[in-house]
C-alpha positions in Angstrom: 32.5 97.5 -15.2 29.1 96.9 -13.1 28.1 100.1 -11.7 25.8 101.1 -14.9 23.7 97.8 -13.2 23.0 99.4 -10.2 21.9 102.8 -11.9 18.4 104.7 -11.0 17.4 103.8 -15.3 19.4 100.1 -15.0 17.3 98.9 -11.6 13.9 100.6 -13.3 13.9 98.5 -16.1 14.3 95.4 -14.0 11.3 96.9 -11.7 8.6 94.4 -13.6 10.4 91.2 -13.4 11.2 92.5 -9.6 7.5 92.8 -8.8 7.0 89.7 -10.5 9.7 88.0 -8.1 8.6 89.6 -5.1 4.6 89.1 -5.5 5.1 85.2 -6.1 7.8 84.7 -2.7 5.1 86.8 -0.8 2.4 84.6 -2.3 3.9 81.2 -1.7 4.8 82.6 2.4 1.4 84.0 2.7 -0.1 80.6 1.2 0.8 79.3 4.8 -0.5 79.6 7.9 2.8 80.7 9.9 6.8 81.0 8.2 9.8 82.6 9.6 9.6 85.7 7.9 13.6 85.4 7.6 13.7 82.7 5.4 10.4 82.5 3.4 10.5 86.3 2.2 13.4 88.6 3.7 16.1 85.8 2.6 14.1 84.9 -1.3 13.6 87.9 -2.8 17.1 89.7 -2.9 18.5 86.7 -3.8 16.5 85.8 -6.4 16.5 89.3 -8.0 21.1 89.1 -8.1 20.2 85.4 -9.2 18.7 87.2 -12.1 20.9 90.1 -13.0 23.8 87.7 -12.8 22.4 85.6 -15.5 22.3 82.8 -12.9 19.8 80.0 -14.6 16.6 79.9 -12.4 16.4 76.1 -12.2 20.0 76.9 -9.9 18.0 79.6 -7.3 17.1 77.2 -4.9 20.7 75.7 -5.2 22.4 78.8 -4.4 19.8 79.6 -1.7 20.2 76.6 0.6 24.2 77.9 -0.1 24.0 81.3 0.9 21.9 80.1 3.8 24.1 78.0 5.3 27.2 80.5 4.4 25.0 84.0 6.0 23.3 81.6 9.2 24.4 78.6 9.9 25.2 78.0 13.4 28.2 75.9 12.9 31.2 78.2 11.5 32.5 75.0 9.4 29.6 74.7 7.5 29.3 78.4 7.0 33.1 78.3 5.4 32.3 74.9 3.0 29.1 76.8 1.9 31.1 79.7 1.2 33.1 77.8 -0.7 30.8 75.7 -2.8 29.5 79.0 -4.0 32.9 80.3 -5.3 32.9 76.8 -6.6 29.9 77.6 -8.8 30.9 80.8 -10.0 34.7 79.1 -10.7 32.5 77.0 -13.6 29.7 79.9 -14.6 32.2 82.5 -15.2 34.6 79.4 -17.7 30.4 79.3 -19.2 30.2 83.1 -19.5 32.8 84.0 -21.0 32.5 80.6 -23.8 28.9 82.2 -24.2 28.3 85.5 -22.9 24.9 87.0 -22.2 23.3 89.9 -21.1 24.4 89.9 -17.6 26.8 90.8 -14.9 28.5 87.5 -14.6 29.4 87.8 -18.4 30.4 91.6 -17.8 33.3 90.8 -15.8 33.8 87.6 -17.6 34.8 89.2 -20.9 35.9 92.4 -19.6 39.4 93.9 -20.8 41.6 96.3 -19.1 44.5 97.5 -20.5 44.5 94.7 -22.8 43.7 91.9 -20.7 40.4 90.2 -19.4 40.4 89.9 -15.6 41.8 86.8 -13.6 39.5 83.8 -13.3 40.0 84.6 -9.1 39.1 88.2 -9.7 36.0 87.2 -11.8 35.1 84.4 -8.8 35.9 86.8 -5.6 34.2 89.7 -7.4 30.9 87.5 -7.8 31.0 86.1 -4.7 31.0 90.2 -3.4 28.2 90.8 -5.7 26.4 87.9 -4.5 26.9 88.4 -0.7 26.3 92.3 -1.2 23.2 92.1 -3.2 21.4 89.7 -0.6 23.0 89.8 3.0 22.2 93.3 4.4 18.7 93.3 1.9 17.4 90.3 3.8 18.2 91.1 7.4 16.8 95.0 6.9 13.4 93.3 5.4 13.7 91.1 8.4 14.3 93.6 11.1 11.8 96.5 9.2 9.1 93.5 9.6 10.3 93.5 13.2 9.8 96.8 13.9 6.6 97.3 12.3 5.2 94.4 14.4 6.7 96.1 17.3 5.2 99.5 16.5 2.0 98.2 14.8 0.8 102.2 14.4 3.0 102.8 11.8 2.3 100.0 9.9 -0.9 101.3 9.8 0.0 104.4 8.9 1.9 103.3 5.6 -1.3 101.1 5.0 -3.2 103.7 4.8 -0.6 105.7 2.7 1.1 103.6 0.8 2.6 106.9 -0.8 4.8 107.0 2.4 6.7 103.5 1.1 9.9 106.0 0.0 10.2 107.7 3.6 9.5 104.7 5.1 11.9 102.3 3.6 14.6 104.8 4.7 13.5 104.6 8.4 13.9 101.1 7.8 17.6 101.3 6.7 18.2 104.1 9.9 16.2 101.9 12.5 18.1 98.4 11.3 21.6 99.4 10.6 22.3 96.4 9.5 25.9 97.1 8.7 27.2 97.5 12.3 30.7 99.6 11.7 33.5 100.4 9.1 37.1 100.9 10.3 39.7 103.4 9.1 43.4 104.2 9.4 44.2 107.9 10.2 46.6 109.5 8.3 47.3 112.6 10.0 46.7 114.0 13.6 43.0 115.1 15.0 41.3 115.9 17.7 37.5 114.9 17.7 35.5 116.0 21.1 38.7 116.0 23.4 40.0 113.0 22.0 43.1 112.9 20.1 44.1 110.5 17.0 47.3 110.2 15.9 48.4 109.2 12.1 48.3 105.4 12.2 45.2 104.8 14.6 43.0 102.7 13.9 39.1 104.5 14.5 36.3 102.7 14.4 32.4 104.5 13.2 29.5 102.7 14.4 26.7 102.7 12.3 23.9 102.3 14.7 25.2 104.9 17.0 25.1 107.2 14.1 21.9 106.5 13.1 20.6 107.5 16.6 22.5 110.6 17.2 20.3 112.8 19.2 22.2 115.9 17.4 21.6 114.9 13.8 17.7 113.0 14.8 14.9 114.2 16.1 13.5 111.8 19.1 16.4 109.3 17.5 14.6 106.0 19.4 11.6 106.5 17.8 10.3 104.2 14.7 8.7 106.8 12.2 7.5 106.1 8.6 7.0 110.2 8.4 10.7 111.1 9.4 11.7 113.5 7.4 14.7 114.6 6.7 16.5 111.0 7.1 19.8 111.6 6.7 20.8 108.4 7.6 24.6 106.6 7.4 23.1 103.5 7.1 24.4 102.8 3.1 27.9 104.1 3.7 29.4 107.4 2.8 32.0 109.4 0.4 33.4 106.7 -2.1 32.1 103.4 -0.4 28.8 104.6 -0.4 26.8 101.2 -1.3 26.9 100.4 -4.6 23.3 98.7 -4.6 21.6 101.7 -2.6 19.0 101.7 -5.3 18.4 97.8 -6.1 18.4 97.8 -2.2 15.7 100.2 -1.5 13.5 98.9 -4.3 14.0 95.6 -2.9 12.6 97.3 0.3 9.7 98.8 -1.3 8.4 95.8 -3.3 8.4 93.4 0.0 6.2 96.0 2.1 4.5 96.8 -1.2 3.6 93.3 -1.8 2.4 93.0 1.9 0.4 96.0 2.4 -1.6 94.7 -0.7 -1.9 91.4 0.5 -5.3 90.8 2.8 -3.4 89.1 5.3 -2.9 90.5 9.2 1.1 89.9 10.4 1.8 89.2 13.8 4.6 87.6 15.8 4.0 83.7 16.7 7.1 83.2 18.4 10.0 85.1 20.0 12.7 86.6 17.5 16.2 84.8 17.5 18.2 87.8 16.4 22.2 87.0 14.6 25.1 87.0 17.1 27.5 89.0 15.1 29.4 92.0 15.1 29.3 92.6 11.5 25.7 92.3 10.9 22.9 93.3 12.9 19.1 92.0 12.6 16.9 88.7 12.8 18.4 85.5 12.1 14.6 84.4 12.6 11.7 85.7 12.6 8.5 83.6 13.1 5.3 84.8 12.1 1.6 84.3 11.8 -0.6 84.9 8.9 -4.3 85.4 9.1 -6.6 86.4 6.6 -7.9 89.9 7.3 -11.6 89.8 9.1 -11.1 86.6 9.7 
């Protein structure tokens, strides 16, 4: 029901609007002397884009931003839970509005869908909306912030990209490999198998760690080097097989736009404090990234 919204062709039709969103967010951040890159840039752009795709009124974007900030990053687990409940409460109301007056958006597609003669239940719609919002924001936010941190720690790579912006596609692939924001996938074995001398029996649970796979020295030359020129780059940051990320095209497009806007700006970016990393085994990356923004040549 939603696959067609995330194809290359569909994302391309949104690129100009996405560029406008990225330009506005980056301009707002650059107008400040310093900011938290996570909250002011990396979190806002993917959230605003998915809100637009879901038909959420622009007047509600800041409200959803505040809720997702709490749901994803608040230090209090209870506050995270209540924020997430508020998000689902918002979608409960929105799906009713879209069912009564559908538009050309993702929530309307879910609210009016018919499968085998039946519409989706309200719970199905709400949970799918929640999944789209989380999937469309969290990993892109962390990848963008983790990528910026990597560029700040390896400034020669930012200089390479600034000298040749046509390298953005390969740079984004390297950011995805390097950050590996989704940390692991668990599967249950259905048949006996041996892997590197280990015997796995049916019913055994096997955990696959993506950051480790994306630094596999048998696949990547010098895997602990951050390299925007890296090709080929057969990383698994977006999953694989039938579990390959639905929003992969959108996420890559958003990352390209974020870094393109920063490259086009007349501002130098440097660390303004110690980055704070998320305390999680589920996602990997910065929780906060304080940066100083200086007009180039100043």
